[in-house]
C-alpha positions as CSV (number, residue, x, y, z in Angstrom):
1,X,-8.1,37.4,14.6
2,X,-8.2,33.7,15.7
3,X,-10.4,31.3,13.8
4,X,-12.2,28.9,16.1
5,X,-13.9,25.7,15.0
6,X,-17.4,25.5,16.5
7,X,-18.0,23.0,19.3
8,X,-20.8,21.3,17.3
9,X,-18.4,20.7,14.4
10,X,-15.8,19.1,16.6
11,X,-18.4,16.9,18.3
12,X,-19.7,15.8,15.0
13,X,-16.2,15.0,13.7
14,X,-15.4,12.9,16.8
15,X,-18.7,11.1,16.6
16,X,-18.2,10.3,12.9
17,X,-14.7,9.0,13.5
18,X,-15.9,6.8,16.4
19,X,-18.8,5.3,14.4
20,X,-16.8,4.8,11.1
21,X,-16.3,1.1,10.1
22,X,-13.2,-0.5,11.4
23,X,-10.3,-1.0,9.0
24,X,-9.5,-4.4,7.6
25,X,-8.0,-7.0,9.9
26,X,-4.3,-7.2,10.1
27,X,-4.3,-10.5,8.2
28,X,-6.0,-8.9,5.3
29,X,-3.6,-6.0,5.2
30,X,-0.6,-8.4,5.4
31,X,-2.1,-10.5,2.7
32,X,-2.7,-7.5,0.4
33,X,0.8,-6.2,1.1
34,X,2.2,-9.7,0.2
35,X,0.3,-9.8,-3.0
36,X,1.4,-6.4,-4.1
37,X,5.0,-7.1,-3.2
38,X,4.9,-10.5,-5.0
39,X,3.3,-9.0,-8.1
40,X,5.8,-6.1,-8.2
41,X,8.8,-8.4,-7.8
42,X,7.4,-10.8,-10.4
43,X,6.8,-8.1,-12.9
44,X,10.4,-6.9,-12.5
45,X,11.5,-10.1,-14.0
46,X,8.5,-11.0,-16.2
47,X,8.3,-7.9,-18.3
48,X,11.9,-8.0,-19.6
49,X,11.7,-11.8,-20.2
50,X,8.4,-11.4,-22.0
51,X,9.9,-8.6,-24.2
52,X,12.8,-10.9,-25.1
53,X,10.5,-13.8,-25.8
54,X,8.4,-11.8,-28.2
55,X,11.5,-10.6,-30.0
56,X,13.1,-14.0,-30.3
57,X,9.7,-15.6,-31.2
58,X,9.3,-13.2,-34.2
59,X,12.8,-14.2,-35.4
60,X,12.2,-17.9,-34.7
61,X,8.9,-17.8,-36.6
62,X,10.4,-16.2,-39.6
63,X,13.4,-18.6,-39.5
64,X,11.1,-21.6,-39.3
65,X,9.3,-20.4,-42.4
66,X,12.5,-20.4,-44.3
67,X,13.9,-23.7,-42.9
68,X,10.7,-25.6,-43.5
69,X,10.3,-24.2,-47.0
70,X,7.1,-22.3,-46.4
71,X,5.3,-24.1,-43.5
72,X,3.0,-21.2,-42.6
73,X,1.2,-23.2,-39.9
74,X,4.3,-23.7,-37.9
75,X,5.3,-20.1,-38.3
76,X,1.9,-18.9,-37.1
77,X,2.0,-21.3,-34.2
78,X,5.4,-20.0,-33.0
79,X,4.2,-16.4,-33.4
80,X,1.0,-17.2,-31.5
81,X,2.8,-19.0,-28.7
82,X,5.3,-16.2,-28.2
83,X,3.2,-13.1,-28.6
84,X,0.0,-14.0,-26.7
85,X,-0.5,-12.5,-23.3
86,X,-0.4,-12.1,-20.4
87,X,2.1,-9.3,-20.7
88,X,1.9,-8.2,-17.0
89,X,1.3,-10.3,-13.8
90,X,-2.0,-9.2,-12.2
91,X,-3.6,-10.7,-9.1
92,X,-5.8,-12.8,-11.3
93,X,-2.8,-14.2,-13.2
94,X,-1.1,-14.9,-9.9
95,X,-4.1,-16.8,-8.6
96,X,-4.2,-18.9,-11.7
97,X,-0.5,-19.7,-11.2
98,X,-1.0,-21.1,-7.7
99,X,-4.3,-22.7,-8.3
100,X,-7.1,-23.1,-5.7
101,X,-5.9,-22.9,-2.1
102,X,-8.7,-24.3,0.1
103,X,-6.7,-23.7,3.3
104,X,-6.9,-20.0,2.6
105,X,-10.6,-20.1,2.0
106,X,-11.2,-21.9,5.3
107,X,-9.4,-19.2,7.2
108,X,-11.6,-16.5,5.8
109,X,-14.9,-18.1,6.6
110,X,-16.5,-17.1,9.9
111,X,-16.6,-19.7,12.5
112,X,-20.0,-21.3,12.9
113,X,-21.5,-21.2,16.4
114,X,-22.9,-24.5,17.8
């Protein structure tokens, strides 16, 4: 026994697909792909370096306490500087790294009509 889809259901599906919102512009997709690629590549290097930094920071802080004969402020500063985040590069961290890019904002604004 063949299963046939009713004509009305097919018509509804085609109408729904035709009136659905258009996908993002190609520039937006390329920009998002670039951000994802950059963050992934950055994290491949950042995560191991951050792990090494935290480990060496703990050792350096303890060593500074011994060398300075009990300077706890210096030890806490070294520990704070080496163990504070960020631990992963996120889009927000990447934006903070490059700063404000007004040329990118100008491209995204719609052109005004005279």
